[in-house]
N, C-alpha and C positions, 0 to 999 in steps of 0.2 A: 625815269623807269626807274625804280631802286632796285638795283639787279641786284644789292647784298641781300635785300632783304627777302627777294623772290628764291635767291640762292639759299640761302637758312631754310625755306621750304621744303626744297627740293633733298635739302642737307636731312630733312626729316625724314623723307621718303628713304631716302638710303637707308639710314639709323633702322627704317622696317622692313626693308629687305635684309639686313644683316639681323633681325630679331630671328627671320626665318630660316637662316645660315644661308640663305642666300647674295652672292657678290653687292659689296653696299655699294649701290648706283639706282640715284634718285632722279625724280625729274617733275616740274610742274609746267604747265603751260598757262601764260597769263591776258588775258584780252579786257581792255577796258580798265585796267586796276583791279583787275580780280582773278581768283585762280579760277579755269576752267574744268581743272582734270589734275589729276595727277596719277602718276605712275612711277612703279618700281621695277628690280630685275628679279622675274621670275622663272628663269630658265631650268634651275631645280624642281622648285614648285610642280610647274607644268610639262618640265617637260618635251619644252620647246624651244629651238634652236633660236625662234625670233622675239622669243618675250624680254625681250632688250627694255628696261623704262621708260625709253624715246615713244619703242612701238608702245606700249601699255596705256601711256599717255595720251598720246597722237588717236587712238583709237577711241578713246574715252571724249577726248571733244570731240571731233565728230557726231558722234553720238549726242555729246548736246547739244552742238551746232545746230546738230541736221546735215549736215553739208559736210564734205571732203575736202574742200577749201578752207583753210586755217590764217586766211588774210587775214591780217590788223593782228596775227598772235604770238606773242614771243614766247621761245620754249626755254628753260632755263636747265640744265642738266650740269651732274657731278662729273660724267668725264666724259670726253670730248666724244661727237658722235663717233660710232663704225662705219664703213661702205653704207652695208643695211641704213642704219639710224638715219644719217645724211640723205641717203635717194631716199627714205621715205619723208623727209622734213621737207627734200623738195618737190615732189609729189604733192604733198599737203601745201604746198605755199604758203608753210612758214615764212612768217615777214623777218625773225630776228631770232639769230639762235647765241645764247651763252652759255658757258663751260667753264667747270671751276679747273681740274686738273688735265694736263695734255693727256693722252695714251699714246706711246711709243710703238709700240706692239699694232695699231689697229686704226688707229685716232685718224677721219678723213677729213679735218676741217681744217688741217694746216699742219700737223704732225708727219704723218706719212705721205699723205697727198693732199689736196685740197678740194673732193667733188666744189662746192659750194663755186669756184673761180671758174669752172670749165665752162668755155664759153657757148661752145653747143647748144648749153641745156638751154631750157626757158625760163627757168626760176631759179635766184640769183642771193638765197639769202646776207641779210648784212651779221653780222657775226662779234662777238669778243667774249674771248679767253681770261681765263688765271682769277676769274670772282671767287676769292676765297678757296681757294687752289691748292695753300698747304693743308687747310682741313678738310679738301674733298681728299685730296691726294693721301695723306697722314691714314683717314678714314679706310682706304683701299690695304694701304701698307699693314696696318695693324692686323686687319681679318688673314689676311695671307699669312702672315709672319703665325697667329694663332692657329692659321690650318697646317703650316707645317711642323708645330708643333707639338700638335694632335696627333701628327703622322709618325715624328718621330717617335713619342712617346707608345705608339701601338708600334714599330718596328721593334724598340725596346724589350719588349711583353717577350 
């Protein structure tokens, strides 16, 4: 597995999200060394709380493969999955998850908690974190810095 290569593809999706003024989080799903699905955050665009990058990619991958079981697939995402996305990953039977930046406010693959390690669940994806971490983290930091600056400019008018 070339984790850096695939994370760079997820970063491209994050930048696509940013181009739509969405929080820059991107995701790709890989099977047999090929990208089968891409997704990026679309919560603002769709006004849907569940329109996270992982959910968008999982839906596309299921459609492409014609099954809800995404066995032998790896999911690459720029930010640690939240509880909803970690749950969707478990439910879709994704084999492996690779993420860039940790999420201290909602990460559920090691930071706030780890849903993948709950023994009672029937599927336990393996995971790797910290791949291109600073690049993934910087995307988010710069996005929110710009948002704060715009808000500050509006309030000083």
